[in-house]
Steps between C-alpha positions, in 0.01 A plus 500: 500500500325183629676168461319191372589135536473338157336158496768363267782606729326348802450175308873487424587563865263231634627250242861565601425452871297183440764350274793609718685574177477768232585251225228253610250785534586627151441154357163468674392841366633438149749786523874538477702534818632850409145621429373369833797649686425837342138480613606420855735799501215720377278382784777567752528850353128560552506365855825679579664206678670172400248217492723198435826368634691357202766231536651216299245260652193708408290782640310562822292797612653782700307643793329741258433212260345288775276792591394556139442131416153450659375823343635397159343155524164643602504762223573229241231271641237775508588607147459145368176445688355831383566402139368145523228504767330840466149461363476130590315432825616179667305309764545182698762369742867413454726346762874560466776313683834675535837394633569711809797672336271609214219601734745743660572675167294720265273215385222552760488869405458405133213271595344771717518745209327243276230449763434876513447502123239225543308557825251223417781242504645341815866407538632282782876471554657221707858460613517173691707183521537278194273236659227753579537654152453162332188436708359842405578431134347152503184630667463779245549784747822603323496524121852633432821412687826688441785321677837333449463204266534208747221645715238548227186285537489432123708536184590866435334687215808721479822562687736790565855520629595766754842573651587457864723768653687530824328705769749635753385568853559833666868540586598150384856462367478288182869415545437345842657158561286298546221680317172513699215372281125537553301210356145385444454193718264325256636338186456742210685630194630793701659287773638250248655777289673660797632170638633388161661839436677494835606136464656570160683809625818508704332706770446374852148568622263429786126502550414815694120477485231277354132571450216337309364840392615802302397720792749324726782513244447872442488565874835324539652706220369825645656400831835448328531126558638404159439477126227317305398419144175673401305629204593864424142613569526376861808705590479807717684804358868465585499121541642411158862388473685697234841335530490233229807323637398494866243221480449203263257542212145381557297328228162595361191330643211375289143588583184376331124545492249218529135557406205287601355324193142587602571870434565465126341793318414692819551872412588602857757224545640587156543863609662407831741260329594772249561747783723253683699414188578857402572605862725213607 
């Protein structure tokens, strides 16, 4: 008998991963925690493997969960777009600026799916420095910017909070003394969160690697140089730390979207903003 992935179960799974907590995910979905837990167990039964590591500090995807996550996010995005965009032909141009860490997630795929639904529309996605992003926004090349709050070129229309989790490099001992830490070299919420967490802990630590790009940080983790604080969507399968007592807790980070005032009422920009909001 064929197995089907129910949209509702996938929505519960994605919400739990994004929130890093079943209780927070239940609140965001307007459900009770037991009901959401039951849905997650049902999905694990359909898939045939555990999808979440559960601990006192929250949840994180297992290897199977990390493999399922991009498929679940794309299915949800396509379902929403099919319901809202089918039958409405959009035209024009929309420039989108994304923080590098978000550009390396499922968001570009969601935008590509939207573009395929509207072949007469043109989407341009930029992932550049904050200075270059502000210039692109001021010139009108970029109409929407999704970034951490201090880097936005204008006041945010809306914000979201997302958890940071520890990514553990291949073969790294999280009990090592001092703990080797991989950091972003530029000042950002990620670097600040990691430094403050380590400073408030009783752990000794050292900088093992610094990079100004996500590509460099991930390369260092894959090489086994240390641990780093990342968004769950940026972790390779097997990178997540599941020992809640091994490393200090990391805070949530706040992201926001700025929209150029000249695009008010533009149907294409409206659709792109909606896609970003429901996918982030």
